[in-house]
N, C-alpha and C positions, 0 to 999 in steps of 0.2 A: 255808392255803393260801386265794386268793379266784377262783372260778375261773366265767368269763363263758362259757354258753351262747352264744351268737348262730344263730340257721337266718340259710339263705342269705336274702335279698331276691328277688322276683319277677322270675321268668325266664319268666315268658310259658306259653306248652305245651309238655307235655311228649312229647320225642319219642320215636317203639319206638326206633329203631334207637340201643343200645346207644354204639356211640361218636358217633356225633350229639350226644347227650344230651348227653354230656359235653362236649362243646363251645358245651353251649347257653349264652348270653350274657343277661347280663341284659337284663331289656328298660327301658323312659324308667317304670315305674314303683318300679322296682327302686332303681334311682338315684338317685329322691328319696328311698324309703322310704331309704337307708344317710346322707344326708345327715343326715333330722333324729334317724338312732338315734345316730350320733356326734356331734351335735350336744347332743343327750341327756347322753349317757355324760359329754361334756366337763362339762358344766353340770354334774352329780352328782360329780366330781373323778374320776372313773374314772380309772385309770391303771394297767397293762399293762406286764410285764416283756418278755412274747415273746404272739405270736398262732400258733396255728395250722390249718394251714387244712385240708378236705379238697383232693385237687389235683383238682379238679370248676371249670371257667373258672369258674362263677356264684356259686361258694362262695367265690372267690381272687380274686376283683373285691369282694364286698361282702368280704371281711378283707380286702383293700387297701384301700378306699372309706373304710369306717371306719377303718380305723389312721389313716388320715391326720387324717381329724379328728378323731380324739383327739390329733393330733403324734406319733403311734408313729413312731420312726424306725429303728425294731431290723428285722431281716429277718425278710421271713415263712417259713415254713417251714409245708411238706405232710406229712402222715400218713397213710397207708391206715386208718388207726383211723378216717378221721371220712370215711370214702370211702359211698354209700349201702350199700352190703352192708354194712357192719363189725358185727362182732359186739359186747356191752357184753365180753368180757373180750377183747379188738381197743381198747375206752376202754381198762380198764384196765389193758393195756401201757404204753399213747401218757402217758399220768397217771404213770405207775412210772419213764415216759424223763425225766419234768419236770415229778418232785418237788421238783425241789432252791427253782425257781421259787415267791412268794411270792405271781406276780399269773398271772394265765392265757385269754386268750382263743377257746377251740376254738371253728370256723365248719363246721359243715355242712348238716346236712341229716337233714329227717325220714320215714322214719318213727324210725329208730334216735336220731336227737341229741333225741328229745321221750324214747322209752327207757332214753338215758342216763340225761340228766335224773332222771326219775322216781327210776332206779334205786339213784343218788348221793344223797339224798335219804332213801327210804327205811327199813329196821330188815331187817337179813339181803336189802339187794339184791334184795328181792323192787322188781315193775318198780307205779307209781306213776304215777297219771292226772294228764301235768303235758302239754299243750297250747303246744307252740312254732310261731304263726302261722309266715307266710313275712316274716323281719326282723324279728324276736320276738327280744328280747334279755333273758336271768336270771342274775340273782348267787346266789351257793351258795357258804356258808363252811363249805371242809370245815375238819375234827378231826384230829385223832388216828382217833378209830372215830367221827365222828358226822360229818352234814352236814344245811343247814340252807339252804332257801331261802330269802332276803333279799327279792328281789324277782322279779319277772319283768313286760316289759311290750311290747308292743304299739305295733309303728309307726303303728295306727292314734290309739289313745293316742299317745304322742308326738308326732303333726302337731299332737293338741287340744291340749295341753301349751305345744306353742309357735304357734301360733297364740293363745293364751292370754297367754302372756310378752307373747308382744305386741303383742297389743293393751293393755293396764297399763303398755304401757312408753315406751307415745306418750303424748305428748303434751296434754296435755288443753285442749280450745279454748273458750270460754267466752262464749256468745252471749245479748248482752244486746240 
């Protein structure tokens, strides 16, 4: 199974009221981050069979925008195993529920999404340190009893790669 971990993009400042914070939407920067992430994943020929998101608005928006860039035509699924308060056993239950799929994208929050990533790739499920910035995406190849981090990309790196690719594709003008 290939598992893509995507942290929700920028959504402004945390709101103290938990009910209001659940409805916090992506800000302008977050929407832009989703475009870079989605285009980069498309350029890397990433194809997912299913996208599972935390039910919180900022994660759902990230999942939808990146999914659109990828050409994902399936229905977004929401699972409480990706909520900010979810535990690693909750995440393991989510994976067990969707194990029939070969390429899954999960969209959630820190600190637990970074924890899930770290524990997925470390021996015996202890926590390895892998920090996912807002809008970062990581690819993990999961085999029967092992998992390996293939790559982890931040929006800042993706923006720089996109700019470099755009510059190299512009026609060169001769100045004689």
